[in-house]
KEVEXRO-69315 format. One line per 10 residues: for each residue z, x negated, y negated of N, C-alpha, C. Coordinates in steps of 0.02 Angstrom, whole numbers. Example, Ala and Ser with C-alpha at 12.3 -4.5 7.8 and 13.67 -1.06 7.14 Angstrom:
BEGIN
390/-660/284/390/-615/225/390/-660/165 | 354/-642/112/357/-684/53/394/-645/-2 $
This chain:
BEGIN
5049/-1145/-6408/5110/-1172/-6439/5101/-1244/-6461 | 5069/-1284/-6419/5057/-1354/-6436/5012/-1360/-6495 | 4962/-1316/-6497/4915/-1317/-6554/4951/-1300/-6619 | 4997/-1251/-6615/5034/-1231/-6675/5078/-1287/-6700 | 5109/-1323/-6654/5155/-1377/-6673/5120/-1435/-6706 | 5054/-1443/-6693/5018/-1499/-6722/4978/-1479/-6783 | 4990/-1419/-6810/4957/-1398/-6872/4986/-1439/-6930 | 4942/-1465/-6972/4965/-1505/-7029/4998/-1459/-7080 | 5058/-1476/-7099/5095/-1435/-7147/5081/-1458/-7219 | 5068/-1408/-7262/5057/-1423/-7333/5109/-1387/-7377 $
5154/-1349/-7346/5207/-1316/-7382/5273/-1325/-7344 | 5327/-1326/-7382/5393/-1338/-7352/5442/-1285/-7377 | 5495/-1277/-7340/5548/-1230/-7357/5612/-1269/-7371 | 5638/-1262/-7432/5701/-1296/-7451/5759/-1254/-7425 | 5798/-1282/-7379/5851/-1243/-7346/5921/-1261/-7371 | 5927/-1301/-7424/5993/-1319/-7450/6033/-1258/-7471 | 6097/-1256/-7453/6145/-1203/-7470/6130/-1136/-7436 | 6085/-1134/-7387/6071/-1070/-7353/6120/-1056/-7297 | 6163/-1103/-7282/6213/-1092/-7229/6266/-1041/-7249 | 6272/-1029/-7314/6324/-983/-7339/6292/-932/-7386 $
6252/-885/-7359/6218/-836/-7402/6266/-792/-7441 | 6327/-782/-7415/6375/-740/-7450/6400/-772/-7514 | 6388/-838/-7522/6411/-873/-7581/6355/-886/-7632 | 6296/-858/-7620/6239/-875/-7663/6249/-855/-7736 | 6282/-797/-7747/6294/-776/-7817/6342/-823/-7852 | 6395/-842/-7817/6444/-889/-7846/6411/-957/-7859 | 6373/-982/-7811/6340/-1047/-7819/6289/-1044/-7876 | 6254/-988/-7881/6205/-979/-7936/6240/-984/-8003 | 6296/-950/-8011/6333/-951/-8074/6359/-1021/-8089 | 6385/-1056/-8037/6412/-1123/-8046/6357/-1171/-8069 $
6300/-1172/-8034/6247/-1219/-8051/6212/-1200/-8117 | 6208/-1135/-8133/6181/-1115/-8197/6225/-1138/-8254 | 6291/-1131/-8245/6339/-1154/-8295/6334/-1230/-8305 | 6330/-1266/-8249/6323/-1339/-8253/6259/-1358/-8290 | 6204/-1323/-8275/6140/-1338/-8307/6142/-1326/-8382 | 6170/-1268/-8402/6173/-1251/-8473/6217/-1301/-8512 | 6275/-1317/-8484/6320/-1365/-8517/6287/-1434/-8521 | 6253/-1454/-8467/6218/-1518/-8465/6166/-1522/-8520 | 6125/-1469/-8527/6072/-1470/-8577/6100/-1469/-8648 | 6151/-1427/-8659/6181/-1423/-8726/6214/-1490/-8744 $
6251/-1518/-8697/6286/-1581/-8710/6238/-1639/-8724 | 6187/-1647/-8681/6141/-1703/-8689/6094/-1694/-8749 | 6067/-1633/-8757/6023/-1622/-8815/6062/-1626/-8880 | 6124/-1602/-8879/6167/-1607/-8939/6180/-1679/-8957 | 6193/-1721/-8907/6205/-1792/-8919/6142/-1826/-8946 | 6084/-1808/-8920/6021/-1836/-8945/6009/-1817/-9018 | 6021/-1754/-9034/6011/-1731/-9103/6060/-1765/-9150 | 6122/-1772/-9128/6174/-1805/-9169/6154/-1877/-9184 | 6130/-1913/-9133/6111/-1983/-9142/6050/-1989/-9187 | 6002/-1945/-9178/5940/-1949/-9218/5951/-1931/-9291 $
5998/-1886/-9305/6009/-1863/-9374/6055/-1909/-9414 | 6103/-1941/-9380/6152/-1981/-9416/6129/-2054/-9420 | 6119/-2078/-9481/6092/-2145/-9492/6139/-2200/-9466 | 6204/-2188/-9471/6252/-2240/-9450/6252/-2250/-9373 | 6221/-2203/-9337/6217/-2209/-9264/6150/-2240/-9242 | 6110/-2263/-9290/6045/-2294/-9272/6056/-2368/-9257 | 6093/-2380/-9203/6107/-2449/-9180/6084/-2454/-9107 | 6077/-2515/-9081/6054/-2522/-9011/6095/-2482/-8961 | 6162/-2484/-8968/6204/-2449/-8920/6188/-2374/-8918 | 6180/-2344/-8977/6167/-2272/-8980/6094/-2256/-8964 $
6049/-2303/-8974/5980/-2294/-8952/5977/-2288/-8876 | 6013/-2333/-8842/6017/-2330/-8769/6052/-2266/-8747 | 6105/-2247/-8782/6142/-2187/-8765/6099/-2124/-8774 | 6059/-2123/-8827/6014/-2066/-8838/5962/-2060/-8784 | 5935/-2117/-8762/5886/-2117/-8707/5919/-2099/-8641 | 5982/-2119/-8631/6019/-2099/-8571/6028/-2023/-8570 | 6042/-1994/-8628/6048/-1921/-8632/5981/-1887/-8617 | 5926/-1919/-8639/5859/-1892/-8626/5844/-1891/-8551 | 5857/-1947/-8516/5842/-1949/-8445/5889/-1904/-8405 | 5950/-1896/-8428/5996/-1849/-8395/5971/-1777/-8402 $
5945/-1760/-8461/5916/-1694/-8471/5855/-1683/-8426 | 5813/-1734/-8421/5754/-1730/-8379/5773/-1724/-8305 | 5825/-1759/-8285/5849/-1754/-8216/5871/-1683/-8200 | 5908/-1653/-8245/5931/-1584/-8235/5871/-1536/-8232 | 5822/-1546/-8276/5762/-1503/-8277/5719/-1512/-8215 | 5720/-1571/-8185/5679/-1584/-8125/5707/-1548/-8064 | 5772/-1537/-8061/5804/-1512/-8000/5829/-1441/-8006 | 5866/-1427/-8060/5905/-1365/-8062/5865/-1301/-8067 | 5811/-1295/-8107/5774/-1232/-8109/5749/-1209/-8040 | 5722/-1255/-8000/5699/-1237/-7933/5758/-1218/-7889 $
5814/-1254/-7896/5874/-1239/-7858/5898/-1168/-7873 | 5900/-1150/-7937/5924/-1083/-7957/5878/-1028/-7932 | 5813/-1039/-7937/5765/-988/-7914/5769/-978/-7838 | 5786/-1031/-7801/5789/-1025/-7728/5849/-985/-7703 | 5900/-977/-7744/5958/-937/-7723/5939/-865/-7708 | 5889/-839/-7745/5868/-770/-7736/5796/-763/-7714 | 5767/-818/-7691/5698/-817/-7665/5700/-805/-7590 | 5652/-767/-7565/5651/-751/-7493/5622/-808/-7452 | 5570/-843/-7478/5538/-894/-7437/5558/-966/-7455 | 5580/-978/-7517/5600/-1045/-7540/5546/-1098/-7528 $
5484/-1078/-7535/5428/-1123/-7520/5415/-1171/-7579 | 5392/-1230/-7560/5369/-1279/-7609/5310/-1317/-7577 | 5255/-1323/-7614/5197/-1356/-7587/5208/-1431/-7584 | 5167/-1466/-7544/5173/-1538/-7537/5163/-1573/-7604 | 5115/-1549/-7644/5102/-1581/-7709/5157/-1566/-7760 | 5185/-1505/-7757/5243/-1490/-7799/5302/-1534/-7779 | 5308/-1544/-7713/5361/-1586/-7686/5355/-1658/-7713 | 5294/-1685/-7710/5281/-1753/-7734/5294/-1758/-7809 | 5273/-1706/-7846/5283/-1706/-7919/5357/-1705/-7937 | 5396/-1665/-7900/5468/-1662/-7913/5501/-1729/-7899 $
5483/-1759/-7842/5512/-1824/-7827/5490/-1878/-7877 | 5426/-1877/-7896/5400/-1926/-7945/5440/-1922/-8010 | 5450/-1862/-8035/5486/-1853/-8098/5558/-1876/-8092 | 5591/-1856/-8036/5661/-1874/-8027/5670/-1949/-8017 | 5626/-1980/-7977/5630/-2052/-7964/5619/-2091/-8029 | 5573/-2067/-8072/5559/-2100/-8135/5621/-2102/-8180 | 5654/-2044/-8188/5711/-2041/-8234/5772/-2076/-8205 | 5781/-2073/-8138/5839/-2106/-8108/5832/-2182/-8111 | 5771/-2207/-8101/5759/-2280/-8107/5768/-2302/-8179 | 5742/-2263/-8227/5752/-2279/-8298/5826/-2279/-8314 $
5863/-2232/-8284/5936/-2229/-8294/5969/-2294/-8274 | 5949/-2323/-8217/5977/-2386/-8193/5968/-2441/-8245 | 5907/-2447/-8271/5893/-2501/-8319/5926/-2489/-8387 | 5933/-2425/-8406/5967/-2410/-8469/6041/-2427/-8465 | 6072/-2413/-8408/6143/-2431/-8399/6152/-2507/-8401 | 6104/-2544/-8372/6107/-2617/-8375/6099/-2641/-8447 | 6053/-2610/-8484/6042/-2629/-8554/6104/-2615/-8596 | 6138/-2559/-8582/6199/-2542/-8618/6255/-2592/-8603 | 6258/-2616/-8541/6308/-2667/-8523/6294/-2732/-8560 | 6231/-2751/-8564/6213/-2812/-8601/6229/-2805/-8675 $
6217/-2746/-8702/6233/-2733/-8772/6308/-2741/-8785 | 6349/-2716/-8740/6422/-2723/-8747/6443/-2796/-8740 | 6409/-2833/-8695/6424/-2904/-8687/6411/-2942/-8752 | 6354/-2929/-8783/6338/-2964/-8846/6387/-2944/-8901 | 6403/-2878/-8905/6447/-2853/-8958/6517/-2882/-8953 | 6543/-2892/-8892/6611/-2915/-8883/6616/-2991/-8877 | 6569/-3020/-8841/6573/-3093/-8828/6539/-3135/-8882 | 6488/-3107/-8915/6452/-3145/-8966/6441/-3100/-9028 | 6496/-3077/-9058/6489/-3029/-9114/6451/-3057/-9174 | 6458/-3121/-9189/6424/-3150/-9247/6348/-3155/-9236 $
6326/-3155/-9174/6255/-3160/-9159/6224/-3093/-9139 | 6264/-3039/-9147/6243/-2974/-9121/6175/-2951/-9149 | 6170/-2953/-9215/6108/-2927/-9247/6048/-2971/-9231 | 6059/-3034/-9215/6004/-3078/-9196/5984/-3067/-9123 | 6034/-3064/-9079/6020/-3058/-9008/5999/-2987/-8989 | 6026/-2936/-9022/6008/-2866/-9008/5965/-2839/-9065 | 5908/-2870/-9074/5862/-2849/-9127/5831/-2782/-9110 | 5802/-2750/-9160/5769/-2685/-9149/5710/-2693/-9101 | 5675/-2750/-9106/5618/-2763/-9063/5639/-2767/-8989 | 5694/-2804/-8977/5719/-2811/-8909/5742/-2744/-8882 $
5775/-2705/-8924/5799/-2639/-8904/5741/-2595/-8881 | 5687/-2595/-8921/5627/-2555/-8904/5596/-2580/-8839 | 5593/-2646/-8831/5564/-2676/-8770/5604/-2658/-8708 | 5670/-2660/-8713/5713/-2643/-8656/5707/-2569/-8638 | 5703/-2527/-8689/5696/-2455/-8676/5628/-2440/-8644 | 5575/-2469/-8673/5508/-2458/-8645/5503/-2486/-8575 | 5535/-2543/-8563/5536/-2573/-8497/5569/-2528/-8445 | 5622/-2493/-8466/5658/-2448/-8421/5612/-2391/-8398 | 5575/-2361/-8445/5530/-2306/-8427/5470/-2331/-8387 | 5445/-2391/-8404/5388/-2419/-8367/5408/-2434/-8295 $
5467/-2464/-8286/5492/-2478/-8218/5501/-2414/-8179 | 5526/-2362/-8212/5535/-2297/-8179/5470/-2268/-8154 | 5418/-2270/-8196/5353/-2244/-8176/5322/-2284/-8120 | 5325/-2350/-8124/5295/-2393/-8072/5331/-2383/-8005 | 5398/-2378/-8008/5437/-2370/-7947/5419/-2304/-7912 | 5416/-2250/-7950/5400/-2185/-7920/5328/-2182/-7895 | 5281/-2215/-7931/5211/-2216/-7910/5203/-2250/-7841 | 5241/-2302/-7829/5237/-2338/-7765/5256/-2292/-7707 | 5313/-2257/-7715/5337/-2215/-7660/5295/-2152/-7651 | 5273/-2122/-7706/5230/-2062/-7700/5163/-2082/-7670 $
5137/-2140/-7689/5074/-2164/-7660/5079/-2174/-7585 | 5135/-2201/-7562/5144/-2212/-7491/5155/-2147/-7452 | 5174/-2093/-7486/5181/-2029/-7451/5115/-2004/-7424 | 5059/-2026/-7454/4993/-2003/-7431/4974/-2031/-7363 | 5010/-2082/-7339/4996/-2109/-7273/5030/-2068/-7218 | 5075/-2021/-7238/5112/-1981/-7190/5078/-1914/-7179 | 5087/-1886/-7120/5065/-1817/-7106/5125/-1779/-7079 | 5125/-1714/-7091/5182/-1672/-7073/5156/-1616/-7028 | 5173/-1619/-6964/5146/-1571/-6916/5201/-1537/-6875 | 5263/-1553/-6889/5318/-1522/-6852/5350/-1468/-6893 $
5416/-1470/-6898/5453/-1422/-6938/5437/-1432/-7012 | 5438/-1377/-7050/5426/-1383/-7122/5490/-1365/-7161 | 5547/-1368/-7129/5611/-1353/-7161/5642/-1417/-7187 | 5651/-1421/-7253/5683/-1479/-7284/5757/-1463/-7295 | 5799/-1500/-7261/5871/-1488/-7265/5899/-1518/-7329 | 5880/-1488/-7385/5900/-1514/-7451/5889/-1459/-7502 | 5917/-1469/-7563/5907/-1419/-7616/5853/-1439/-7665 | 5825/-1499/-7656/5765/-1519/-7694/5724/-1564/-7648 | 5664/-1581/-7671/5617/-1618/-7628/5628/-1693/-7636 | 5674/-1719/-7597/5688/-1791/-7598/5643/-1825/-7546 $
5637/-1890/-7552/5591/-1927/-7509/5618/-1936/-7438 | 5683/-1942/-7429/5711/-1953/-7362/5700/-1894/-7315 | 5711/-1831/-7337/5696/-1775/-7292/5622/-1773/-7271 | 5577/-1794/-7316/5506/-1796/-7298/5493/-1847/-7243 | 5527/-1904/-7248/5520/-1955/-7195/5541/-1926/-7128 | 5595/-1886/-7128/5620/-1858/-7065/5572/-1808/-7035 | 5530/-1777/-7077/5483/-1726/-7052/5415/-1755/-7034 | 5405/-1818/-7047/5339/-1849/-7037/5322/-1857/-6963 | 5258/-1843/-6946/5233/-1855/-6878/5211/-1928/-6871 | 5201/-1962/-6927/5183/-2033/-6927/5248/-2073/-6936 $
5253/-2129/-6902/5312/-2171/-6908/5320/-2194/-6981 | 5375/-2173/-7014/5385/-2190/-7085/5418/-2258/-7096 | 5413/-2302/-7046/5447/-2367/-7051/5426/-2405/-7114 | 5360/-2407/-7128/5335/-2443/-7187/5365/-2413/-7251 | 5364/-2346/-7255/5392/-2312/-7314/5466/-2327/-7321 | 5502/-2325/-7265/5574/-2337/-7267/5589/-2409/-7287 | 5549/-2456/-7263/5558/-2526/-7280/5546/-2538/-7354 | 5490/-2509/-7380/5474/-2517/-7451/5528/-2484/-7495 | 5552/-2426/-7473/5606/-2392/-7510/5668/-2436/-7513 | 5687/-2464/-7455/5746/-2506/-7452/5738/-2568/-7496 $
5679/-2600/-7493/5667/-2662/-7532/5668/-2648/-7607 | 5628/-2598/-7628/5621/-2586/-7701/5685/-2554/-7730 | 5711/-2503/-7696/5772/-2471/-7722/5830/-2520/-7720 | 5834/-2559/-7665/5887/-2609/-7661/5882/-2662/-7714 | 5820/-2686/-7726/5809/-2738/-7777/5828/-2713/-7847 | 5806/-2652/-7862/5821/-2623/-7928/5896/-2615/-7938 | 5929/-2588/-7887/6000/-2577/-7893/6040/-2642/-7894 | 6020/-2690/-7853/6055/-2755/-7853/6046/-2789/-7921 | 5984/-2788/-7948/5971/-2820/-8012/6010/-2786/-8069 | 6006/-2719/-8071/6038/-2685/-8128/6114/-2686/-8123 $
6140/-2673/-8062/6214/-2674/-8057/6240/-2745/-8061 | 6199/-2794/-8039/6218/-2864/-8048/6223/-2882/-8121 | 6175/-2857/-8161/6177/-2868/-8234/6239/-2837/-8264 | 6256/-2777/-8241/6316/-2742/-8266/6379/-2781/-8249 | 6385/-2802/-8186/6445/-2838/-8164/6453/-2905/-8200 | 6397/-2943/-8207/6401/-3007/-8242/6421/-2997/-8314 | 6392/-2946/-8346/6410/-2931/-8416/6484/-2915/-8421 | 6510/-2876/-8374/6580/-2856/-8378/6627/-2913/-8360 | 6606/-2959/-8318/6647/-3018/-8305/6657/-3059/-8369 | 6603/-3069/-8406/6607/-3105/-8469/6649/-3065/-8520 $
6640/-2999/-8520/6678/-2957/-8566/6752/-2961/-8552 | 6771/-2955/-8488/6842/-2959/-8469/6871/-3027/-8486 | 6832/-3079/-8474/6855/-3147/-8490/6869/-3153/-8565 | 6825/-3126/-8605/6834/-3128/-8678/6893/-3086/-8701 | 6901/-3027/-8670/6955/-2982/-8688/7023/-3014/-8674 | 7030/-3046/-8616/7094/-3076/-8598/7111/-3136/-8642 | 7061/-3164/-8674/7072/-3221/-8719/7091/-3199/-8790 | 7082/-3134/-8804/7098/-3108/-8870/7173/-3111/-8883 | 7193/-3132/-8940/7263/-3137/-8958/7290/-3070/-8983 | 7246/-3031/-9014/7266/-2967/-9042/7268/-2912/-8988 $
7325/-2879/-8981/7331/-2825/-8933/7286/-2766/-8953 | 7282/-2754/-9018/7240/-2700/-9044/7166/-2713/-9027 | 7146/-2776/-9033/7077/-2794/-9017/7061/-2784/-8944 | 7110/-2802/-8900/7100/-2793/-8828/7094/-2719/-8810 | 7137/-2678/-8839/7135/-2606/-8826/7069/-2576/-8849 | 7045/-2596/-8908/6983/-2570/-8934/6924/-2590/-8890 | 6924/-2653/-8867/6870/-2677/-8824/6870/-2640/-8757 | 6929/-2631/-8728/6934/-2594/-8665/6910/-2522/-8673 | 6930/-2491/-8728/6911/-2422/-8742/6835/-2415/-8748 | 6804/-2465/-8781/6731/-2463/-8791/6694/-2466/-8724 $
6720/-2505/-8677/6685/-2516/-8614/6705/-2467/-8559 | 6762/-2435/-8565/6787/-2392/-8511/6740/-2335/-8495 | 6713/-2302/-8547/6669/-2245/-8535/6605/-2266/-8499 | 6577/-2323/-8519/6516/-2348/-8488/6529/-2366/-8415 | 6585/-2398/-8401/6601/-2419/-8333/6613/-2359/-8287 | 6643/-2306/-8313/6654/-2245/-8275/6587/-2213/-8256 | 6542/-2209/-8304/6475/-2181/-8291/6437/-2222/-8239 | 6441/-2288/-8246/6407/-2333/-8199/6434/-2324/-8128 | 6500/-2318/-8122/6532/-2312/-8056/6509/-2248/-8021 | 6509/-2192/-8057/6487/-2128/-8027/6414/-2130/-8007 $
6372/-2155/-8051/6300/-2155/-8040/6280/-2201/-7983 | 6302/-2263/-7986/6281/-2312/-7935/6314/-2298/-7868 | 6375/-2272/-7868/6408/-2255/-7805/6368/-2205/-7765 | 6345/-2152/-7798/6305/-2101/-7763/6236/-2127/-7744 | 6204/-2168/-7786/6138/-2195/-7769/6141/-2243/-7711 | 6192/-2285/-7709/6200/-2332/-7653/6207/-2294/-7587 | 6247/-2241/-7589/6257/-2202/-7528/6192/-2169/-7506 | 6153/-2145/-7554/6091/-2109/-7538/6037/-2154/-7510 | 6025/-2212/-7541/5963/-2248/-7526/5973/-2319/-7498 | 6033/-2345/-7498/6043/-2415/-7476/6083/-2420/-7411 $
6109/-2365/-7387/6149/-2369/-7325/6103/-2380/-7265 | 6130/-2407/-7210/6090/-2415/-7149/6072/-2347/-7119 | 6020/-2346/-7076/5998/-2285/-7042/5984/-2228/-7092 | 5939/-2242/-7139/5924/-2193/-7191/5899/-2126/-7163 | 5864/-2129/-7106/5833/-2068/-7080/5881/-2026/-7038 | 5943/-2048/-7031/5992/-2010/-6993/6043/-1978/-7041 | 6081/-1931/-7014/6136/-1900/-7051/6112/-1866/-7115 | 6061/-1824/-7108/6032/-1790/-7167/6080/-1746/-7204 | 6129/-1715/-7167/6176/-1670/-7199/6220/-1705/-7251 | 6228/-1771/-7243/6272/-1807/-7289/6238/-1825/-7355 $
6172/-1812/-7360/6137/-1827/-7422/6157/-1779/-7479 | 6171/-1716/-7461/6179/-1664/-7512/6238/-1677/-7559 | 6298/-1694/-7534/6353/-1707/-7582/6338/-1764/-7631 | 6309/-1819/-7606/6292/-1875/-7650/6238/-1854/-7699 | 6189/-1814/-7676/6135/-1791/-7719/6162/-1746/-7775 | 6210/-1703/-7758/6241/-1660/-7809/6275/-1703/-7862 | 6307/-1757/-7839/6343/-1801/-7885/6297/-1832/-7937 | 6240/-1862/-7914/6199/-1897/-7963/6145/-1855/-7996 | 6130/-1795/-7970/6081/-1752/-8004/6114/-1697/-8046 | 6175/-1679/-8031/6208/-1624/-8067/6271/-1647/-8104 $
6316/-1682/-8069/6381/-1698/-8098/6376/-1753/-8151 | 6341/-1808/-8134/6336/-1864/-8181/6301/-1844/-8246 | 6243/-1809/-8245/6213/-1786/-8308/6258/-1739/-8347 | 6300/-1700/-8311/6347/-1655/-8345/6402/-1694/-8381 | 6429/-1746/-8348/6487/-1782/-8374/6469/-1833/-8428 | 6409/-1864/-8423/6392/-1920/-8467/6401/-1905/-8542 | 6374/-1850/-8568/6383/-1839/-8641/6456/-1832/-8662 | 6498/-1806/-8617/6569/-1798/-8633/6607/-1864/-8624 | 6588/-1902/-8573/6619/-1968/-8563/6607/-2012/-8624 | 6544/-2012/-8648/6527/-2057/-8704/6548/-2031/-8771 $
6550/-1965/-8780/6567/-1939/-8846/6642/-1929/-8856 | 6677/-1903/-8806/6748/-1889/-8813/6789/-1953/-8817 | 6763/-2008/-8788/6799/-2072/-8790/6773/-2118/-8845 | 6728/-2092/-8887/6697/-2132/-8938/6718/-2106/-9007 | 6759/-2145/-9041/6786/-2123/-9106/6730/-2115/-9158 | 6679/-2157/-9154/6625/-2153/-9203/6586/-2088/-9196 | 6571/-2068/-9134/6536/-2005/-9122/6579/-1946/-9145 | 6643/-1948/-9128/6689/-1894/-9148/6694/-1889/-9224 | 6696/-1947/-9258/6699/-1948/-9331/6638/-1916/-9362 | 6579/-1935/-9336/6516/-1907/-9361/6513/-1832/-9348 $
6535/-1810/-9289/6534/-1739/-9271/6580/-1699/-9317 | 6639/-1726/-9331/6686/-1693/-9377/6657/-1689/-9447 | 6622/-1742/-9468/6592/-1743/-9534/6539/-1689/-9540 | 6498/-1681/-9488/6445/-1630/-9489/6475/-1560/-9489 | 6526/-1549/-9446/6559/-1484/-9443/6593/-1466/-9509 | 6624/-1517/-9540/6658/-1506/-9604/6607/-1489/-9659 | 6549/-1522/-9656/6496/-1510/-9705/6469/-1439/-9697 | 6458/-1418/-9634/6432/-1351/-9621/6482/-1298/-9643 | 6547/-1312/-9631/6599/-1265/-9651/6601/-1258/-9727 | 6594/-1315/-9762/6594/-1314/-9836/6535/-1275/-9863 $
6476/-1285/-9832/6416/-1249/-9853/6423/-1174/-9842 | 6454/-1156/-9785/6465/-1085/-9769/6513/-1053/-9819 | 6566/-1090/-9836/6615/-1065/-9885/6583/-1056/-9953 | 6539/-1105/-9973/6505/-1102/-10037/6458/-1042/-10041 | 6424/-1028/-9985/6378/-970/-9983/6417/-905/-9990 | 6475/-902/-9957/6517/-842/-9962/6542/-831/-10033 | 6562/-885/-10066/6585/-881/-10135/6529/-859/-10182 | 6469/-886/-10170/6411/-869/-10212/6393/-796/-10204 | 6393/-772/-10142/6377/-701/-10130/6429/-654/-10159 | 6493/-676/-10158/6548/-636/-10185/6540/-630/-10261 $
6524/-686/-10294/6514/-686/-10367/6455/-643/-10387 | 6401/-648/-10346/6340/-609/-10360/6354/-534/-10352 $
């Protein structure tokens, strides 16, 4: 028995949602629906931004990249989650586990920096409108976007690299629906203190820097809005920022709970609701938050739909005449 317990584990079993096997069909349908809507919404927003020339501005460049990382987040987690509902073993290898976490950590970190970049863009647009095209140049926009993806890759490489110092010789059951880094720490036979410290320092620094940038930007924005004499101008400015602030609140609230709270290695059952929020709900809501509250996106969408309807009507008339 002792020998068996000290066998090095190279495969794990994802046990998320297995407490209610009678609900697996319902949960499968719910998460499949969320996944399909998420992909259609985000890919549709990306296509809309890429095709419409009037949306080729810094704000929509960041928004298009946000839709991209949200799509990648859904692809990193949901397919494996769906397959596990009807899988007998729910196995995932250590290297598959590392790859899943690497991909998810990359896109979530990039998401943090993209949200900060969008806040800065709104600050310049509202507080310094005459200098907007100078301060938010195409070059700076590309640099900020590239920086977000670079930071995401470097951040995930650090944590995945440190996973190689751990060994897993106890239980191989991961109490989660995807391979997150915290459940792996809980299963480690080696003290994960170094990994936990590095996670706290880097994740904390990234979140403090990015959310600090967002908050500072919004303080200046609010100050400018309250100084506006025109009520219409204040309403328009608030409307422009409301969707971004809602997305930021949902995303950072769940991330703070997951990775910045004290005693990270305890209370594993509480990770799942927060994880569902930032891996499933936020990517689902973002395209609708930004498009339904954005008059410019709605105008462009109506224009495209009207054009397609006119072309369809013209084809029907042509075929009738023929």
